[in-house]
C-alpha positions in Angstrom: -0.3 -16.6 21.1 1.8 -16.3 17.9 1.5 -18.3 14.7 4.4 -20.6 15.5 2.7 -21.7 18.8 -0.6 -22.1 16.9 1.1 -24.4 14.3 2.8 -26.6 17.0 -0.5 -26.9 19.0 -2.4 -27.9 15.8 0.2 -30.6 15.0 0.0 -31.9 18.5 -3.8 -32.0 18.3 -3.9 -33.7 14.9 -1.4 -36.3 16.1 -2.8 -37.1 19.5 -6.6 -36.6 19.2 -7.2 -40.1 17.7 -4.4 -41.9 19.4 -4.9 -43.4 22.9 -2.4 -41.1 24.5 -4.4 -38.1 25.7 -4.2 -34.9 23.7 -4.8 -33.0 27.0 -1.6 -34.1 28.6 0.4 -33.0 25.5 -1.3 -29.7 25.3 -0.6 -28.9 28.9 3.1 -29.7 28.6 3.7 -27.6 25.5 1.5 -24.6 26.4 2.9 -24.4 29.9 6.6 -24.6 28.7 5.8 -22.1 26.0 4.3 -19.7 28.5 0.9 -19.5 26.7 -1.3 -21.7 28.9 -2.9 -18.8 30.8 -4.0 -17.0 27.6 -7.7 -17.1 27.1 -7.4 -17.5 23.3 -5.1 -20.5 23.8 -7.9 -22.2 25.8 -10.4 -21.5 23.0 -7.9 -22.4 20.3 -7.0 -25.9 21.7 -10.7 -26.9 21.7 -11.8 -25.3 18.5 -9.0 -26.8 16.3 -10.8 -30.1 16.9 -13.1 -29.0 14.0 -10.1 -29.8 11.7 -9.8 -33.3 13.3 -13.6 -33.8 12.8 -13.2 -33.0 9.1 -10.4 -35.5 8.8 -12.8 -38.3 10.0 -15.6 -37.1 7.6 -13.2 -37.1 4.6 -11.5 -40.4 5.3 -14.8 -42.2 6.1 -17.1 -40.2 3.8 -18.5 -43.4 2.2 -19.6 -44.7 5.6 -21.3 -41.4 6.5 -23.0 -41.1 3.1 -23.6 -44.7 1.9 -23.2 -47.1 4.8 -23.6 -50.6 3.5 -23.7 -52.6 6.8 -26.8 -54.4 7.9 -28.8 -52.6 10.5 -30.3 -54.0 13.7 -32.3 -51.1 15.1 -36.1 -51.3 14.6 -36.9 -48.4 12.4 -40.3 -46.6 12.3 -42.7 -47.3 9.5 -42.1 -43.9 7.8 -38.3 -44.7 7.5 -39.1 -48.2 6.1 -40.7 -46.5 3.1 -37.3 -45.2 2.0 -34.8 -47.3 0.0 -32.6 -49.7 2.0 -29.6 -47.5 1.5 -31.4 -44.7 3.4 -32.6 -47.2 6.1 -29.0 -48.4 6.7 -27.8 -44.7 7.0 -30.5 -44.1 9.6 -29.3 -47.2 11.5 -25.7 -45.9 11.3 -26.5 -42.5 12.6 -28.9 -43.8 15.3 -26.0 -45.9 16.8 -23.7 -42.9 16.8 -26.4 -40.9 18.6 -27.0 -43.7 21.1 -23.3 -43.8 21.9 -23.1 -40.0 22.1 -26.1 -39.6 24.6 -24.4 -40.8 27.8 -21.6 -38.2 27.5 -24.1 -35.5 26.6 -26.3 -36.2 29.6 -23.6 -36.9 32.2 -21.4 -34.0 30.9 -24.4 -31.6 31.3 -25.2 -32.9 34.8 -21.6 -33.0 36.1 -20.2 -30.0 34.3 -18.9 -28.2 37.4 -17.3 -31.4 38.8 -15.6 -32.1 35.5 -14.3 -28.5 35.4 -12.8 -28.9 38.8 -10.9 -32.0 37.6 -9.6 -30.1 34.6 -8.0 -27.7 37.1 -5.7 -30.4 38.5 -2.6 -31.4 36.5 -1.9 -34.2 39.0 -5.2 -35.8 37.9 -4.0 -35.7 34.3 -0.7 -37.3 35.2 -2.2 -40.1 37.3 -4.8 -40.8 34.5 -2.0 -41.1 32.0 -0.1 -43.5 34.2 -3.1 -45.7 35.1 -4.3 -45.7 31.5 -0.9 -46.6 30.3 -0.7 -49.6 32.6 -4.1 -50.7 31.4 -3.1 -50.4 27.7 0.1 -52.5 28.3 -2.0 -55.4 29.6 -5.3 -54.8 27.7 -4.9 -57.6 25.3 -4.4 -60.0 28.2 -7.3 -58.5 30.1 -9.8 -58.8 27.2 -9.6 -62.5 26.3 -12.8 -62.9 24.3 -12.3 -63.7 20.7 -13.1 -60.7 18.6 -15.6 -61.1 15.7 -15.9 -59.2 12.5 -19.5 -58.1 12.9 -21.6 -54.9 12.9 -21.9 -52.7 16.0 -25.3 -53.3 17.6 -27.4 -50.7 19.5 -26.5 -52.2 22.9 -22.8 -52.2 21.9 -23.1 -48.5 21.0 -24.7 -47.6 24.3 -22.0 -49.4 26.3 -19.2 -47.7 24.3 -21.0 -44.4 25.0 -20.6 -45.1 28.8 -17.0 -46.0 28.3 -16.6 -42.6 26.6 -17.8 -40.9 29.8 -14.7 -42.2 31.6 -12.7 -39.9 29.4 -14.3 -36.9 31.1 -11.5 -37.4 33.6 -8.7 -35.4 32.0 -5.8 -37.5 30.8 -7.8 -40.7 30.3 -8.1 -40.2 26.5 -11.4 -40.3 24.7 -9.9 -42.5 22.0 -8.5 -45.0 24.5 -11.7 -45.3 26.5 -14.0 -45.8 23.5 -11.6 -48.3 21.7 -11.3 -50.4 24.9 -15.1 -50.2 25.3 -15.5 -51.5 21.7 -13.1 -54.3 22.3 -15.0 -55.3 25.5 -18.1 -55.8 23.3 -16.1 -58.3 21.2 -15.2 -55.9 18.3 -11.9 -56.2 16.5 -9.3 -53.6 17.1 -10.0 -52.0 13.7 -13.8 -52.0 14.3 -13.4 -50.5 17.7 -11.0 -47.8 16.5 -13.3 -46.9 13.5 -16.4 -46.6 15.7 -14.3 -44.4 18.1 -13.6 -42.1 15.2 -17.3 -41.9 14.2 -18.3 -41.2 17.8 -15.7 -38.4 17.9 -17.6 -36.4 15.3 -20.6 -35.4 17.4 -18.7 -35.5 20.7 -16.0 -33.1 19.6 -18.4 -31.0 17.5 -20.5 -30.4 20.6 -17.5 -29.5 22.8 -15.9 -27.2 20.2 -19.2 -25.6 19.3 -20.1 -24.9 22.9 -16.7 -23.4 23.6 -16.9 -21.2 20.5 -20.4 -20.0 21.4 -19.3 -19.0 24.9 -16.1 -17.2 23.7 -16.5 -15.9 20.2 -17.2 -12.4 21.3 -13.6 -12.3 22.7 -12.1 -13.1 19.4 -10.1 -10.4 17.5 -10.0 -10.2 13.7 -6.5 -11.8 13.6 -7.7 -14.7 15.8 -10.0 -16.0 13.0 -7.0 -16.3 10.7 -5.0 -18.3 13.3 -8.1 -20.5 13.9 -8.4 -21.2 10.2 -4.7 -22.1 9.8 -4.8 -24.3 12.9 -7.8 -26.2 11.8 -6.3 -26.7 8.4 -3.1 -28.2 9.9 -5.0 -30.3 12.4 -7.1 -31.7 9.5 -4.0 -32.7 7.4 -2.1 -34.2 10.4 -5.3 -35.9 11.6 -5.6 -37.6 8.2 -2.1 -39.0 8.5 -2.5 -40.0 12.1 -5.8 -41.9 11.5 -4.4 -43.8 8.5 -1.2 -44.7 10.4 -2.9 -45.6 13.6 -5.4 -48.1 12.3 -2.6 -50.0 10.5 -0.3 -49.9 13.5 -3.0 -50.9 16.0 -4.0 -53.9 13.8 -0.4 -55.1 13.6 1.1 -54.3 17.0 -1.7 -53.6 19.5 -1.6 -51.1 22.4 1.6 -51.8 24.3 3.7 -49.1 22.7 1.0 -46.5 23.5 0.8 -47.8 27.0 4.5 -47.4 27.7 4.4 -44.0 26.1 1.6 -42.9 28.4 3.5 -44.1 31.4 6.5 -42.1 30.4 4.4 -39.0 29.7 2.7 -39.3 33.1 6.0 -39.7 34.9 7.3 -36.7 33.0 4.4 -34.6 34.1 4.9 -35.6 37.8 8.6 -35.0 37.5 8.0 -31.5 36.1 5.6 -30.7 38.9 8.0 -32.1 41.6 10.8 -30.0 40.2 8.7 -26.8 40.6 7.8 -26.3 36.9 4.4 -24.5 36.8 2.0 -26.4 34.6 -1.3 -24.7 33.8 -4.4 -26.5 32.7 -6.1 -25.4 29.5 
């Protein structure tokens, strides 16, 4: 994989990782048409540039990660209560992220082989895009409960975590699953999107770290430079995408993303029907 392909993939990752459109579908289309999908480094690269996206969340929301000011609801052990309230609120914040992360960690570990088998089927990705797109078009009508501007509770976090597990089916979109999960708990669009970003940090870090640990021995000296450049680009594009997405979502909702997913799913099926070889990553 040359530098141009690495730059394009990093831009795709930064743009699509936090939008409810499935970064997997976009990666499959580009890497297959570019003829680089079967490359082992491409498979590693498309996962490990998520570190750049993780950094974009940490930078944009550094105040929440360092000085969360929201009221906590998780009972804290006595030794934590001895710390200042600022520390107690941070413990509550991280505890909720951990609670939401655990379902995917456990289910992902137990069903790893089954999930890998799904990843080998581009038709699954296309159908997931289509079904998810239809859901997004009608999601505001499906979820009729009035959203409230309130803190995420521990039960909310756990239920959102189970919604995230749906995204183990390739093409669903982790962002779409967790945002919809948050809205089902009565959160506003902005709150659901932000918690989805926070949850992305441990989830993507675990996936990227695991992939890197499995494959780092295969890396050549030049590969590290490409990974560094790719993560840098994904970081910058991720910053722009997150800022734009939150404002757009608050103002316009999900319908545009739903129609886009439907079009992308139909494109994938059309390419497959026309005989174009699409390889999974």
